[in-house]
C-alpha angles and dihedrals in degrees: 000000000000091000092053090048091052091047089051091052091049091051091050090049092051091051099047100032097089093051095044093046091055092049101046100041103118107174091271092162100032142048115286109246116249091241092062097049121115139207127251094268095063093041090052091061087065100039093046092042089055095061101037092094140126091253093059090046089051092056089048090053092049093050093046093049096045102038104018131248096282094053090043091054090048091050090047092051092050090047091051094049095046094041092050093046096047094035096211103100088098097011099135099047094036088057090054093054093033090069085082096048119119091221142351088264092060091048093048092050092051090049093051092050090052092048090050092053092045098046100039118007101045093037091054093045091051091050094047094047094049094041091053095043098042097095092049091047093050090049091050094050093046099042102034104026094034095231123156112255095249093049090047091055090050092048091061091068098032099105143334086278087079091063090052091049090049092053092052097042098039100034102035117201093345092051091048092051092047090051093050094047094046094050093043090054093048094047092051089056092044090050090051092055096041094049090047089053093049092047091055092044095056092041094052097044104030105014087234115154110171092154138272095276092062091056093045089058092043092051090053091050090053091048093051090048091053091048089051087054089054094242091168089074088063097041096112093051091045093050090053092050091044090055090055092045094048092048090052091048093048092048090050092053093047094046091048094050101041103030116014102044092053088061095047098064091121096058132093114282095229115114117240115244089220125021098214092179090058094046092048092048093048094048092046092049093049091049092049094045101041100037119003103048100021095100090058101028112036095179096089096179092060092049093051092049093051093045094051092045088057102035104041100055090044093053097039094050096045125015097023098031112146120248116281117246114257111236114225119218 
């Protein structure tokens, strides 16, 4: 039975693949033509849509419950200011959608709007929703699930699943539909970015270009595997580590553009398939920030930035320096 079902899916894929491939190709491995570029308003629908998720609301709820609404708003304001100034709060996904921007100004505006919604609007909504629904949720866990009152209060802020449960319990059918639609929208955008990343990865390392549809399917397979592994229970830890990793990556890009490249004018103009100096610097910075220096320096992002700023230029200009151009006489 299962074998026949799989064969049926493969036959459907073979029939629709040529049409879908033609529709979803989006210049993943080439420059977007000028005629297909959009202004900041249209790009903002994607950048804002990406962060209006249950996970962001969950973090808002945690901050509001633990620190209070006033402190949460202050933290959100600081996050918005720093994220907008440094431009890497949504750097990876903004770059994906920014490919279609008419100019850097349009991309920057769309990114700032998304950061504002992420740092303030969604955080506040998450806090208000959970604060309002907390008594009903505690009652549900104690009466229906049979939990002790203290454990029920802890369960509310255990994982993003609590936000989903709140929507269904507190909002009924409408809450359930809103949750489904909101998550479906977010996952479509996430799938777009993840499949774009995988497409570029296999192209750069293996020169393999089977088409965008293949990587869309592959990204969904990876996502389902992570859900099966209950990754949502580790979302808070992963977000912290991702912040350190992203800060290291952003610092590497900035250091390479403004400092390193100016000192590599005598090297061959060909682009390296893999920047081993960058990879080494990022991994070393994450290790130092998240494990080695954490007992003495708890602000991991700052540690990762300093480590990359020191390690990457040193490696790129010495050990992993590109080949020098051969002068013809």
